[in-house]
C-alpha positions as semicolon CSV with decimal commas, in nm:
position;residue;x (nm);y (nm);z (nm)
1;M;5,740;-8,594;2,185
2;P;5,616;-8,459;2,525
3;V;5,201;-8,466;2,525
4;P;5,040;-8,158;2,508
5;S;4,847;-8,066;2,838
6;L;4,589;-7,859;2,914
7;S;4,663;-7,552;3,049
8;R;4,337;-7,267;3,094
9;M;3,989;-7,327;2,964
10;I;3,812;-7,061;2,780
11;Y;3,409;-6,972;2,755
12;I;3,320;-6,680;2,493
13;D;2,974;-6,586;2,486
14;D;2,832;-6,322;2,290
15;S;2,508;-6,082;2,229
16;G;2,402;-5,909;1,961
17;R;2,139;-5,665;1,832
18;P;2,087;-5,731;1,448
19;Q;1,921;-5,376;1,447
20;S;2,172;-5,123;1,559
21;G;2,503;-5,408;1,462
22;L;2,631;-5,358;1,837
23;V;2,831;-5,687;1,947
24;V;2,936;-5,769;2,276
25;Y;3,174;-6,035;2,383
26;G;3,227;-6,156;2,703
27;W;3,498;-6,432;2,844
28;I;3,590;-6,562;3,124
29;E;3,926;-6,779;3,178
30;F;4,025;-7,009;3,432
31;T;4,336;-7,307;3,448
32;P;4,134;-7,647;3,488
33;A;4,282;-7,644;3,863
34;H;4,010;-7,402;3,950
35;W;3,716;-7,540;3,755
36;N;3,548;-7,689;4,075
37;G;3,575;-7,300;4,255
38;V;3,448;-7,146;3,950
39;L;3,160;-7,431;3,882
40;R;3,076;-7,400;4,254
41;T;3,055;-6,999;4,230
42;W;2,859;-7,021;3,919
43;L;2,636;-7,232;4,126
44;D;2,585;-7,072;4,436
45;H;2,520;-6,729;4,216
46;R;2,239;-6,888;4,036
47;K;2,110;-7,036;4,387
48;S;2,103;-6,706;4,507
49;L;1,977;-6,558;4,191
50;W;1,633;-6,832;4,315
51;L;1,635;-6,758;4,696
52;K;1,634;-6,346;4,661
53;Y;1,461;-6,292;4,338
54;S;1,259;-6,657;4,208
55;V;1,487;-6,632;3,948
56;P;1,481;-7,032;3,843
57;A;1,802;-7,194;3,791
58;S;1,672;-7,329;3,454
59;Q;1,596;-6,948;3,308
60;E;1,846;-6,881;3,094
61;L;2,008;-6,516;3,111
62;H;2,028;-6,349;2,826
63;M;2,045;-5,933;2,930
64;T;1,922;-5,814;2,646
65;D;1,573;-5,959;2,734
66;Y;1,619;-5,814;3,052
67;A;1,778;-5,433;3,055
68;L;1,570;-5,137;3,077
69;G;1,314;-5,384;3,229
70;R;1,202;-5,569;2,876
71;G;1,160;-5,862;3,041
72;R;1,009;-6,058;3,313
73;I;1,370;-6,209;3,481
74;S;1,202;-6,339;3,791
75;S;0,900;-6,608;3,817
76;S;0,787;-6,436;4,133
77;P;0,453;-6,229;4,088
78;N;0,592;-5,977;4,361
79;A;0,825;-5,863;4,104
80;E;0,649;-5,644;3,912
81;S;0,758;-5,306;3,966
82;S;1,027;-5,198;3,744
83;K;1,264;-5,169;4,069
84;T;1,224;-5,510;4,185
85;R;1,372;-5,619;3,827
86;S;1,611;-5,380;3,811
87;T;1,756;-5,551;4,122
88;P;1,836;-5,899;3,964
89;T;1,951;-5,785;3,662
90;R;2,224;-5,543;3,864
91;L;2,313;-5,844;4,024
92;L;2,372;-6,037;3,736
93;L;2,589;-5,774;3,571
94;S;2,806;-5,747;3,898
């Protein structure tokens, strides 16, 4: 009997707003052979958020906290304006 092998990895996340009943699901799927590249891309993205917008790597990224300027995503005092704040938010969504 062949031993089953891992053929793909999937990370699934959900977000919702109980007041409206809206739920959004997102996922990323890749083969185990691509894990190093996926991790490297994510770490590079977080580093870019820190260097460009002062968003700490330890900061959890929940879009419902930041969309439409609801919260501060940057730890920089220079990121007070909604225009500055919306730039990293758009980057997170891309």
